[in-house]
All heavy atoms as TSV, in Angstrom:
chain	resi	resn	atom	element	x	y	z
A	1	MET	N	N	-1.399	-61.835	35.754
A	1	MET	CA	C	0.022	-61.602	35.751
A	1	MET	C	C	0.265	-60.095	35.656
A	1	MET	O	O	-0.288	-59.424	34.804
A	1	MET	CB	C	0.665	-62.325	34.561
A	1	MET	CG	C	2.138	-62.004	34.420
A	1	MET	SD	S	2.860	-62.605	32.885
A	1	MET	CE	C	3.240	-64.265	33.340
A	2	ALA	N	N	1.110	-59.564	36.513
A	2	ALA	CA	C	1.422	-58.148	36.507
A	2	ALA	C	C	2.377	-57.817	35.362
A	2	ALA	O	O	3.253	-58.619	35.020
A	2	ALA	CB	C	2.058	-57.742	37.834
A	3	ALA	N	N	2.173	-56.657	34.780
A	3	ALA	CA	C	3.059	-56.208	33.700
A	3	ALA	C	C	4.417	-55.830	34.279
A	3	ALA	O	O	4.510	-55.303	35.386
A	3	ALA	CB	C	2.447	-55.010	32.992
A	4	MET	N	N	5.467	-56.133	33.542
A	4	MET	CA	C	6.804	-55.758	33.964
A	4	MET	C	C	6.955	-54.244	33.804
A	4	MET	O	O	6.642	-53.701	32.742
A	4	MET	CB	C	7.850	-56.476	33.097
A	4	MET	CG	C	9.285	-56.193	33.497
A	4	MET	SD	S	10.504	-56.926	32.376
A	4	MET	CE	C	10.171	-58.657	32.576
A	5	PRO	N	N	7.402	-53.527	34.835
A	5	PRO	CA	C	7.559	-52.083	34.704
A	5	PRO	C	C	8.675	-51.748	33.711
A	5	PRO	O	O	9.617	-52.519	33.525
A	5	PRO	CB	C	7.919	-51.624	36.113
A	5	PRO	CG	C	8.464	-52.829	36.796
A	5	PRO	CD	C	7.801	-54.019	36.145
A	6	THR	N	N	8.537	-50.603	33.073
A	6	THR	CA	C	9.506	-50.141	32.091
A	6	THR	C	C	10.022	-48.766	32.487
A	6	THR	O	O	9.241	-47.906	32.888
A	6	THR	CB	C	8.872	-50.050	30.688
A	6	THR	OG1	O	8.356	-51.331	30.338
A	6	THR	CG2	C	9.879	-49.615	29.642
A	7	ALA	N	N	11.329	-48.560	32.370
A	7	ALA	CA	C	11.944	-47.271	32.693
A	7	ALA	C	C	12.683	-46.738	31.478
A	7	ALA	O	O	13.238	-47.498	30.690
A	7	ALA	CB	C	12.918	-47.427	33.854
A	8	ILE	N	N	12.694	-45.426	31.356
A	8	ILE	CA	C	13.520	-44.735	30.361
A	8	ILE	C	C	14.671	-44.098	31.130
A	8	ILE	O	O	14.440	-43.315	32.059
A	8	ILE	CB	C	12.722	-43.651	29.618
A	8	ILE	CG1	C	11.551	-44.287	28.871
A	8	ILE	CG2	C	13.634	-42.872	28.658
A	8	ILE	CD1	C	10.577	-43.281	28.284
A	9	VAL	N	N	15.892	-44.445	30.752
A	9	VAL	CA	C	17.075	-43.934	31.446
A	9	VAL	C	C	17.949	-43.211	30.428
A	9	VAL	O	O	18.408	-43.816	29.453
A	9	VAL	CB	C	17.881	-45.062	32.122
A	9	VAL	CG1	C	19.094	-44.503	32.838
A	9	VAL	CG2	C	16.998	-45.860	33.079
A	10	THR	N	N	18.155	-41.931	30.645
A	10	THR	CA	C	19.035	-41.160	29.769
A	10	THR	C	C	20.438	-41.143	30.367
A	10	THR	O	O	20.622	-41.319	31.566
A	10	THR	CB	C	18.525	-39.721	29.581
A	10	THR	OG1	O	18.493	-39.066	30.840
A	10	THR	CG2	C	17.134	-39.725	28.958
A	11	GLY	N	N	21.423	-40.930	29.511
A	11	GLY	CA	C	22.810	-40.916	29.978
A	11	GLY	C	C	23.242	-42.268	30.512
A	11	GLY	O	O	24.017	-42.359	31.468
A	12	ALA	N	N	22.757	-43.331	29.897
A	12	ALA	CA	C	22.944	-44.674	30.442
A	12	ALA	C	C	24.280	-45.315	30.094
A	12	ALA	O	O	24.516	-46.466	30.459
A	12	ALA	CB	C	21.804	-45.574	29.969
A	13	SER	N	N	25.176	-44.608	29.438
A	13	SER	CA	C	26.450	-45.226	29.076
A	13	SER	C	C	27.499	-45.094	30.175
A	13	SER	O	O	28.539	-45.756	30.120
A	13	SER	CB	C	27.001	-44.622	27.780
A	13	SER	OG	O	27.299	-43.254	27.964
A	14	ARG	N	N	27.217	-44.276	31.202
A	14	ARG	CA	C	28.209	-44.105	32.276
A	14	ARG	C	C	27.578	-43.420	33.484
A	14	ARG	O	O	26.440	-42.948	33.417
A	14	ARG	CB	C	29.411	-43.304	31.791
A	14	ARG	CG	C	29.052	-41.913	31.347
A	14	ARG	CD	C	30.239	-41.240	30.670
A	14	ARG	NE	N	29.770	-39.971	30.136
A	14	ARG	CZ	C	30.384	-38.827	30.306
A	14	ARG	NH1	N	31.516	-38.776	30.962
A	14	ARG	NH2	N	29.892	-37.737	29.796
A	15	GLY	N	N	28.300	-43.386	34.549
A	15	GLY	CA	C	27.914	-42.638	35.734
A	15	GLY	C	C	26.579	-43.033	36.339
A	15	GLY	O	O	26.235	-44.225	36.399
A	16	LEU	N	N	25.846	-42.023	36.773
A	16	LEU	CA	C	24.577	-42.239	37.454
A	16	LEU	C	C	23.551	-42.943	36.567
A	16	LEU	O	O	22.819	-43.816	37.029
A	16	LEU	CB	C	24.019	-40.902	37.946
A	16	LEU	CG	C	22.767	-40.954	38.803
A	16	LEU	CD1	C	22.989	-41.802	40.033
A	16	LEU	CD2	C	22.340	-39.560	39.185
A	17	GLY	N	N	23.493	-42.586	35.288
A	17	GLY	CA	C	22.554	-43.237	34.380
A	17	GLY	C	C	22.804	-44.726	34.258
A	17	GLY	O	O	21.875	-45.540	34.298
A	18	LEU	N	N	24.061	-45.115	34.154
A	18	LEU	CA	C	24.408	-46.536	34.052
A	18	LEU	C	C	24.119	-47.249	35.367
A	18	LEU	O	O	23.583	-48.362	35.381
A	18	LEU	CB	C	25.870	-46.709	33.653
A	18	LEU	CG	C	26.368	-48.145	33.491
A	18	LEU	CD1	C	25.531	-48.922	32.476
A	18	LEU	CD2	C	27.841	-48.149	33.113
A	19	ALA	N	N	24.438	-46.614	36.480
A	19	ALA	CA	C	24.160	-47.208	37.792
A	19	ALA	C	C	22.661	-47.414	37.975
A	19	ALA	O	O	22.224	-48.458	38.482
A	19	ALA	CB	C	24.725	-46.328	38.905
A	20	LEU	N	N	21.866	-46.441	37.566
A	20	LEU	CA	C	20.410	-46.562	37.661
A	20	LEU	C	C	19.906	-47.706	36.780
A	20	LEU	O	O	19.058	-48.497	37.200
A	20	LEU	CB	C	19.741	-45.248	37.266
A	20	LEU	CG	C	18.218	-45.244	37.284
A	20	LEU	CD1	C	17.679	-45.582	38.667
A	20	LEU	CD2	C	17.703	-43.892	36.812
A	21	ALA	N	N	20.437	-47.815	35.571
A	21	ALA	CA	C	20.028	-48.898	34.675
A	21	ALA	C	C	20.319	-50.257	35.309
A	21	ALA	O	O	19.482	-51.169	35.258
A	21	ALA	CB	C	20.736	-48.768	33.323
A	22	HIS	N	N	21.486	-50.410	35.923
A	22	HIS	CA	C	21.827	-51.674	36.582
A	22	HIS	C	C	20.893	-51.953	37.763
A	22	HIS	O	O	20.423	-53.085	37.930
A	22	HIS	CB	C	23.284	-51.661	37.059
A	22	HIS	CG	C	24.256	-52.042	36.000
A	22	HIS	ND1	N	24.601	-53.345	35.730
A	22	HIS	CD2	C	24.954	-51.273	35.126
A	22	HIS	CE1	C	25.479	-53.372	34.741
A	22	HIS	NE2	N	25.706	-52.133	34.356
A	23	ALA	N	N	20.618	-50.935	38.554
A	23	ALA	CA	C	19.741	-51.125	39.716
A	23	ALA	C	C	18.330	-51.532	39.284
A	23	ALA	O	O	17.720	-52.418	39.895
A	23	ALA	CB	C	19.702	-49.848	40.552
A	24	LEU	N	N	17.826	-50.906	38.241
A	24	LEU	CA	C	16.487	-51.246	37.753
A	24	LEU	C	C	16.461	-52.649	37.148
A	24	LEU	O	O	15.513	-53.408	37.359
A	24	LEU	CB	C	16.003	-50.205	36.742
A	24	LEU	CG	C	15.712	-48.827	37.340
A	24	LEU	CD1	C	15.508	-47.803	36.226
A	24	LEU	CD2	C	14.511	-48.865	38.267
A	25	ALA	N	N	17.499	-52.994	36.402
A	25	ALA	CA	C	17.579	-54.340	35.818
A	25	ALA	C	C	17.604	-55.395	36.923
A	25	ALA	O	O	16.964	-56.446	36.804
A	25	ALA	CB	C	18.813	-54.466	34.934
A	26	ASP	N	N	18.320	-55.118	38.007
A	26	ASP	CA	C	18.370	-56.049	39.136
A	26	ASP	C	C	16.996	-56.265	39.748
A	26	ASP	O	O	16.729	-57.307	40.338
A	26	ASP	CB	C	19.316	-55.534	40.216
A	26	ASP	CG	C	20.778	-55.632	39.821
A	26	ASP	OD1	O	21.094	-56.376	38.868
A	26	ASP	OD2	O	21.600	-54.954	40.471
A	27	ARG	N	N	16.110	-55.281	39.590
A	27	ARG	CA	C	14.759	-55.358	40.147
A	27	ARG	C	C	13.725	-55.840	39.123
A	27	ARG	O	O	12.535	-55.806	39.373
A	27	ARG	CB	C	14.370	-54.010	40.717
A	27	ARG	CG	C	15.133	-53.687	41.996
A	27	ARG	CD	C	15.070	-52.206	42.341
A	27	ARG	NE	N	15.766	-51.923	43.572
A	27	ARG	CZ	C	17.091	-51.774	43.699
A	27	ARG	NH1	N	17.861	-51.928	42.645
A	27	ARG	NH2	N	17.632	-51.495	44.859
A	28	GLY	N	N	14.215	-56.224	37.927
A	28	GLY	CA	C	13.323	-56.808	36.937
A	28	GLY	C	C	12.635	-55.830	36.001
A	28	GLY	O	O	11.697	-56.200	35.309
A	29	TRP	N	N	13.083	-54.591	35.961
A	29	TRP	CA	C	12.486	-53.605	35.053
A	29	TRP	C	C	12.991	-53.828	33.639
A	29	TRP	O	O	14.151	-54.176	33.408
A	29	TRP	CB	C	12.862	-52.200	35.492
A	29	TRP	CG	C	12.172	-51.716	36.715
A	29	TRP	CD1	C	12.207	-52.280	37.960
A	29	TRP	CD2	C	11.354	-50.557	36.822
A	29	TRP	NE1	N	11.461	-51.537	38.834
A	29	TRP	CE2	C	10.920	-50.465	38.165
A	29	TRP	CE3	C	10.934	-49.589	35.920
A	29	TRP	CZ2	C	10.104	-49.452	38.621
A	29	TRP	CZ3	C	10.130	-48.576	36.381
A	29	TRP	CH2	C	9.715	-48.510	37.712
A	30	ARG	N	N	12.114	-53.571	32.659
A	30	ARG	CA	C	12.545	-53.455	31.259
A	30	ARG	C	C	13.118	-52.051	31.103
A	30	ARG	O	O	12.679	-51.123	31.767
A	30	ARG	CB	C	11.364	-53.624	30.310
A	30	ARG	CG	C	10.833	-55.030	30.281
A	30	ARG	CD	C	9.708	-55.156	29.306
A	30	ARG	NE	N	8.636	-54.228	29.686
A	30	ARG	CZ	C	7.443	-54.186	29.135
A	30	ARG	NH1	N	7.160	-54.976	28.142
A	30	ARG	NH2	N	6.537	-53.329	29.551
A	31	LEU	N	N	14.061	-51.899	30.178
A	31	LEU	CA	C	14.740	-50.614	30.039
A	31	LEU	C	C	14.733	-50.098	28.609
A	31	LEU	O	O	14.948	-50.857	27.662
A	31	LEU	CB	C	16.197	-50.737	30.499
A	31	LEU	CG	C	16.421	-51.193	31.939
A	31	LEU	CD1	C	17.900	-51.443	32.181
A	31	LEU	CD2	C	15.882	-50.163	32.918
A	32	VAL	N	N	14.521	-48.808	28.486
A	32	VAL	CA	C	14.780	-48.063	27.268
A	32	VAL	C	C	15.867	-47.083	27.671
A	32	VAL	O	O	15.663	-46.256	28.574
A	32	VAL	CB	C	13.527	-47.314	26.757
A	32	VAL	CG1	C	13.865	-46.496	25.526
A	32	VAL	CG2	C	12.394	-48.295	26.485
A	33	VAL	N	N	17.041	-47.205	27.064
A	33	VAL	CA	C	18.185	-46.404	27.485
A	33	VAL	C	C	18.704	-45.568	26.314
A	33	VAL	O	O	18.577	-45.958	25.158
A	33	VAL	CB	C	19.320	-47.291	28.046
A	33	VAL	CG1	C	18.861	-48.016	29.308
A	33	VAL	CG2	C	19.807	-48.304	27.025
A	34	ASP	N	N	19.265	-44.422	26.647
A	34	ASP	CA	C	19.911	-43.644	25.599
A	34	ASP	C	C	21.149	-42.960	26.139
A	34	ASP	O	O	21.348	-42.841	27.344
A	34	ASP	CB	C	18.937	-42.658	24.943
A	34	ASP	CG	C	18.923	-41.277	25.547
A	34	ASP	OD1	O	19.206	-41.144	26.746
A	34	ASP	OD2	O	18.629	-40.326	24.812
A	35	ALA	N	N	22.005	-42.577	25.207
A	35	ALA	CA	C	23.228	-41.819	25.476
A	35	ALA	C	C	23.697	-41.273	24.138
A	35	ALA	O	O	23.299	-41.763	23.086
A	35	ALA	CB	C	24.298	-42.692	26.113
A	36	ARG	N	N	24.524	-40.256	24.191
A	36	ARG	CA	C	24.990	-39.636	22.942
A	36	ARG	C	C	25.935	-40.526	22.145
A	36	ARG	O	O	25.906	-40.535	20.926
A	36	ARG	CB	C	25.666	-38.300	23.242
A	36	ARG	CG	C	24.659	-37.242	23.636
A	36	ARG	CD	C	25.337	-35.972	23.996
A	36	ARG	NE	N	25.732	-36.115	25.404
A	36	ARG	CZ	C	26.299	-35.169	26.114
A	36	ARG	NH1	N	26.579	-34.011	25.571
A	36	ARG	NH2	N	26.604	-35.375	27.366
A	37	ASP	N	N	26.778	-41.291	22.830
A	37	ASP	CA	C	27.778	-42.133	22.160
A	37	ASP	C	C	27.229	-43.557	22.025
A	37	ASP	O	O	27.157	-44.307	23.001
A	37	ASP	CB	C	29.060	-42.132	22.983
A	37	ASP	CG	C	30.195	-42.918	22.349
A	37	ASP	OD1	O	29.938	-43.814	21.524
A	37	ASP	OD2	O	31.357	-42.634	22.693
A	38	GLY	N	N	26.815	-43.910	20.825
A	38	GLY	CA	C	26.196	-45.206	20.587
A	38	GLY	C	C	27.082	-46.388	20.918
A	38	GLY	O	O	26.617	-47.375	21.492
A	39	ALA	N	N	28.366	-46.308	20.568
A	39	ALA	CA	C	29.278	-47.418	20.849
A	39	ALA	C	C	29.460	-47.601	22.352
A	39	ALA	O	O	29.441	-48.734	22.859
A	39	ALA	CB	C	30.623	-47.190	20.165
A	40	ALA	N	N	29.618	-46.504	23.071
A	40	ALA	CA	C	29.762	-46.575	24.527
A	40	ALA	C	C	28.482	-47.104	25.177
A	40	ALA	O	O	28.529	-47.879	26.130
A	40	ALA	CB	C	30.121	-45.207	25.095
A	41	LEU	N	N	27.337	-46.691	24.637
A	41	LEU	CA	C	26.057	-47.153	25.170
A	41	LEU	C	C	25.926	-48.661	24.991
A	41	LEU	O	O	25.576	-49.373	25.936
A	41	LEU	CB	C	24.902	-46.425	24.480
A	41	LEU	CG	C	23.503	-46.844	24.904
A	41	LEU	CD1	C	23.266	-46.561	26.383
A	41	LEU	CD2	C	22.450	-46.134	24.037
A	42	GLU	N	N	26.195	-49.166	23.805
A	42	GLU	CA	C	26.082	-50.607	23.556
A	42	GLU	C	C	27.016	-51.397	24.463
A	42	GLU	O	O	26.633	-52.435	25.012
A	42	GLU	CB	C	26.348	-50.933	22.090
A	42	GLU	CG	C	25.212	-50.544	21.174
A	42	GLU	CD	C	23.911	-51.276	21.475
A	42	GLU	OE1	O	23.941	-52.440	21.924
A	42	GLU	OE2	O	22.855	-50.676	21.254
A	43	ALA	N	N	28.251	-50.924	24.628
A	43	ALA	CA	C	29.204	-51.622	25.494
A	43	ALA	C	C	28.737	-51.602	26.953
A	43	ALA	O	O	28.869	-52.597	27.668
A	43	ALA	CB	C	30.582	-50.985	25.370
A	44	ALA	N	N	28.186	-50.476	27.378
A	44	ALA	CA	C	27.769	-50.332	28.775
A	44	ALA	C	C	26.560	-51.195	29.111
A	44	ALA	O	O	26.481	-51.751	30.208
A	44	ALA	CB	C	27.474	-48.870	29.075
A	45	VAL	N	N	25.610	-51.307	28.185
A	45	VAL	CA	C	24.384	-52.049	28.500
A	45	VAL	C	C	24.449	-53.524	28.103
A	45	VAL	O	O	23.549	-54.284	28.460
A	45	VAL	CB	C	23.121	-51.388	27.902
A	45	VAL	CG1	C	22.962	-49.977	28.413
A	45	VAL	CG2	C	23.105	-51.443	26.400
A	46	ALA	N	N	25.504	-53.946	27.430
A	46	ALA	CA	C	25.623	-55.353	27.031
A	46	ALA	C	C	25.453	-56.305	28.218
A	46	ALA	O	O	24.732	-57.304	28.095
A	46	ALA	CB	C	26.955	-55.599	26.324
A	47	PRO	N	N	26.051	-56.039	29.386
A	47	PRO	CA	C	25.858	-56.955	30.518
A	47	PRO	C	C	24.417	-56.995	31.034
A	47	PRO	O	O	24.035	-57.945	31.710
A	47	PRO	CB	C	26.786	-56.389	31.601
A	47	PRO	CG	C	27.771	-55.539	30.882
A	47	PRO	CD	C	27.035	-55.004	29.693
A	48	LEU	N	N	23.631	-55.992	30.724
A	48	LEU	CA	C	22.247	-55.957	31.192
A	48	LEU	C	C	21.337	-56.866	30.369
A	48	LEU	O	O	20.285	-57.295	30.850
A	48	LEU	CB	C	21.691	-54.536	31.119
A	48	LEU	CG	C	22.387	-53.475	31.966
A	48	LEU	CD1	C	21.793	-52.113	31.669
A	48	LEU	CD2	C	22.281	-53.812	33.431
A	49	ARG	N	N	21.720	-57.142	29.151
A	49	ARG	CA	C	20.847	-57.855	28.222
A	49	ARG	C	C	20.525	-59.284	28.667
A	49	ARG	O	O	19.505	-59.820	28.268
A	49	ARG	CB	C	21.433	-57.844	26.825
A	49	ARG	CG	C	21.480	-56.435	26.237
A	49	ARG	CD	C	21.816	-56.459	24.769
A	49	ARG	NE	N	22.041	-55.132	24.244
A	49	ARG	CZ	C	21.087	-54.300	23.846
A	49	ARG	NH1	N	19.833	-54.658	23.931
A	49	ARG	NH2	N	21.393	-53.102	23.368
A	50	HIS	N	N	21.362	-59.892	29.489
A	50	HIS	CA	C	21.046	-61.247	29.964
A	50	HIS	C	C	20.120	-61.216	31.187
A	50	HIS	O	O	19.622	-62.247	31.599
A	50	HIS	CB	C	22.323	-62.046	30.262
A	50	HIS	CG	C	23.034	-61.644	31.505
A	50	HIS	ND1	N	23.876	-60.569	31.553
A	50	HIS	CD2	C	23.003	-62.170	32.752
A	50	HIS	CE1	C	24.355	-60.446	32.786
A	50	HIS	NE2	N	23.837	-61.407	33.532
A	51	ARG	N	N	19.891	-60.016	31.760
A	51	ARG	CA	C	19.042	-59.893	32.945
A	51	ARG	C	C	17.660	-59.329	32.648
A	51	ARG	O	O	16.731	-59.556	33.405
A	51	ARG	CB	C	19.722	-59.007	33.984
A	51	ARG	CG	C	21.025	-59.591	34.450
A	51	ARG	CD	C	21.609	-58.910	35.639
A	51	ARG	NE	N	21.483	-57.473	35.677
A	51	ARG	CZ	C	22.486	-56.659	35.971
A	51	ARG	NH1	N	23.677	-57.131	36.213
A	51	ARG	NH2	N	22.292	-55.363	36.038
A	52	THR	N	N	17.542	-58.554	31.579
A	52	THR	CA	C	16.270	-57.896	31.290
A	52	THR	C	C	16.202	-57.512	29.819
A	52	THR	O	O	17.186	-57.619	29.099
A	52	THR	CB	C	16.075	-56.654	32.192
A	52	THR	OG1	O	14.732	-56.199	32.090
A	52	THR	CG2	C	17.027	-55.527	31.810
A	53	GLN	N	N	15.050	-57.037	29.391
A	53	GLN	CA	C	14.887	-56.528	28.028
A	53	GLN	C	C	15.432	-55.104	27.981
A	53	GLN	O	O	15.074	-54.278	28.832
A	53	GLN	CB	C	13.421	-56.526	27.629
A	53	GLN	CG	C	12.804	-57.897	27.580
A	53	GLN	CD	C	11.302	-57.832	27.340
A	53	GLN	OE1	O	10.718	-56.786	27.114
A	53	GLN	NE2	N	10.673	-58.979	27.402
A	54	VAL	N	N	16.277	-54.825	27.002
A	54	VAL	CA	C	16.895	-53.498	26.871
A	54	VAL	C	C	16.750	-53.023	25.442
A	54	VAL	O	O	17.107	-53.739	24.502
A	54	VAL	CB	C	18.391	-53.530	27.247
A	54	VAL	CG1	C	19.006	-52.150	27.089
A	54	VAL	CG2	C	18.604	-54.048	28.656
A	55	VAL	N	N	16.236	-51.815	25.270
A	55	VAL	CA	C	16.211	-51.142	23.974
A	55	VAL	C	C	17.141	-49.951	24.108
A	55	VAL	O	O	16.939	-49.092	24.975
A	55	VAL	CB	C	14.790	-50.672	23.596
A	55	VAL	CG1	C	14.823	-49.854	22.316
A	55	VAL	CG2	C	13.852	-51.847	23.474
A	56	ALA	N	N	18.191	-49.911	23.296
A	56	ALA	CA	C	19.168	-48.825	23.351
A	56	ALA	C	C	19.007	-47.925	22.132
A	56	ALA	O	O	18.836	-48.401	21.010
A	56	ALA	CB	C	20.583	-49.394	23.394
A	57	SER	N	N	19.056	-46.620	22.367
A	57	SER	CA	C	18.911	-45.638	21.304
A	57	SER	C	C	19.965	-44.550	21.485
A	57	SER	O	O	19.915	-43.796	22.458
A	57	SER	CB	C	17.508	-45.027	21.349
A	57	SER	OG	O	17.376	-44.009	20.394
A	58	ALA	N	N	20.902	-44.490	20.555
A	58	ALA	CA	C	21.937	-43.464	20.639
A	58	ALA	C	C	21.394	-42.135	20.155
A	58	ALA	O	O	20.711	-42.067	19.127
A	58	ALA	CB	C	23.142	-43.865	19.799
A	59	GLY	N	N	21.653	-41.084	20.899
A	59	GLY	CA	C	21.227	-39.756	20.510
A	59	GLY	C	C	21.256	-38.802	21.684
A	59	GLY	O	O	21.511	-39.195	22.819
A	60	ASP	N	N	20.978	-37.559	21.402
A	60	ASP	CA	C	20.993	-36.504	22.408
A	60	ASP	C	C	19.563	-36.069	22.690
A	60	ASP	O	O	18.832	-35.694	21.763
A	60	ASP	CB	C	21.817	-35.327	21.894
A	60	ASP	CG	C	22.093	-34.285	22.948
A	60	ASP	OD1	O	21.315	-34.193	23.926
A	60	ASP	OD2	O	23.081	-33.555	22.809
A	61	ILE	N	N	19.141	-36.101	23.943
A	61	ILE	CA	C	17.760	-35.741	24.259
A	61	ILE	C	C	17.474	-34.267	24.001
A	61	ILE	O	O	16.319	-33.860	23.978
A	61	ILE	CB	C	17.362	-36.125	25.696
A	61	ILE	CG1	C	18.203	-35.382	26.728
A	61	ILE	CG2	C	17.428	-37.610	25.888
A	61	ILE	CD1	C	17.678	-35.502	28.131
A	62	ASP	N	N	18.510	-33.458	23.782
A	62	ASP	CA	C	18.294	-32.057	23.378
A	62	ASP	C	C	17.836	-31.953	21.924
A	62	ASP	O	O	17.343	-30.913	21.498
A	62	ASP	CB	C	19.565	-31.230	23.558
A	62	ASP	CG	C	19.807	-30.841	25.004
A	62	ASP	OD1	O	18.847	-30.862	25.802
A	62	ASP	OD2	O	20.965	-30.521	25.338
A	63	ASP	N	N	18.014	-33.019	21.162
A	63	ASP	CA	C	17.641	-33.051	19.751
A	63	ASP	C	C	16.170	-33.474	19.625
A	63	ASP	O	O	15.796	-34.587	20.011
A	63	ASP	CB	C	18.551	-34.047	19.028
A	63	ASP	CG	C	18.258	-34.183	17.550
A	63	ASP	OD1	O	17.265	-33.620	17.048
A	63	ASP	OD2	O	19.038	-34.879	16.879
A	64	ALA	N	N	15.336	-32.603	19.093
A	64	ALA	CA	C	13.902	-32.875	18.979
A	64	ALA	C	C	13.628	-34.138	18.159
A	64	ALA	O	O	12.723	-34.898	18.480
A	64	ALA	CB	C	13.178	-31.681	18.347
A	65	TRP	N	N	14.411	-34.393	17.119
A	65	TRP	CA	C	14.215	-35.582	16.302
A	65	TRP	C	C	14.419	-36.840	17.131
A	65	TRP	O	O	13.657	-37.802	17.050
A	65	TRP	CB	C	15.167	-35.586	15.110
A	65	TRP	CG	C	14.944	-36.774	14.224
A	65	TRP	CD1	C	14.067	-36.882	13.190
A	65	TRP	CD2	C	15.580	-38.054	14.325
A	65	TRP	NE1	N	14.127	-38.143	12.641
A	65	TRP	CE2	C	15.048	-38.884	13.323
A	65	TRP	CE3	C	16.554	-38.573	15.173
A	65	TRP	CZ2	C	15.469	-40.190	13.131
A	65	TRP	CZ3	C	16.962	-39.885	14.982
A	65	TRP	CH2	C	16.405	-40.666	13.971
A	66	HIS	N	N	15.445	-36.840	17.965
A	66	HIS	CA	C	15.738	-38.018	18.809
A	66	HIS	C	C	14.581	-38.260	19.802
A	66	HIS	O	O	14.184	-39.388	20.014
A	66	HIS	CB	C	17.047	-37.825	19.559
A	66	HIS	CG	C	17.403	-38.958	20.479
A	66	HIS	ND1	N	17.683	-40.216	20.022
A	66	HIS	CD2	C	17.496	-39.012	21.825
A	66	HIS	CE1	C	17.948	-41.014	21.058
A	66	HIS	NE2	N	17.838	-40.304	22.156
A	67	ARG	N	N	14.064	-37.209	20.379
A	67	ARG	CA	C	12.971	-37.365	21.354
A	67	ARG	C	C	11.701	-37.873	20.679
A	67	ARG	O	O	10.928	-38.599	21.300
A	67	ARG	CB	C	12.677	-36.024	22.028
A	67	ARG	CG	C	13.735	-35.594	23.000
A	67	ARG	CD	C	13.292	-34.406	23.816
A	67	ARG	NE	N	12.690	-33.329	23.067
A	67	ARG	CZ	C	13.336	-32.280	22.579
A	67	ARG	NH1	N	14.624	-32.158	22.752
A	67	ARG	NH2	N	12.683	-31.341	21.925
A	68	SER	N	N	11.472	-37.515	19.446
A	68	SER	CA	C	10.218	-37.907	18.783
A	68	SER	C	C	10.327	-39.260	18.085
A	68	SER	O	O	9.315	-39.850	17.742
A	68	SER	CB	C	9.797	-36.857	17.761
A	68	SER	OG	O	10.723	-36.818	16.687
A	69	GLY	N	N	11.540	-39.740	17.856
A	69	GLY	CA	C	11.748	-40.969	17.100
A	69	GLY	C	C	11.545	-42.146	17.925
A	69	GLY	O	O	11.146	-43.197	17.734
């Protein structure tokens, strides 16, 4: 059995990041998503959760703690 591919998508609460997350979910990818606004991120990725595995992490990728956590 082939492993399900996993993608990390930043800025996933809107725009291009959200569109990419939807496109990958449609293709069966697991997702690790982040965005600065946690509430907006959760609302944006909620529809994806019935199609694929999603791990959401609110934070800014410019923050070293967020990148290492």
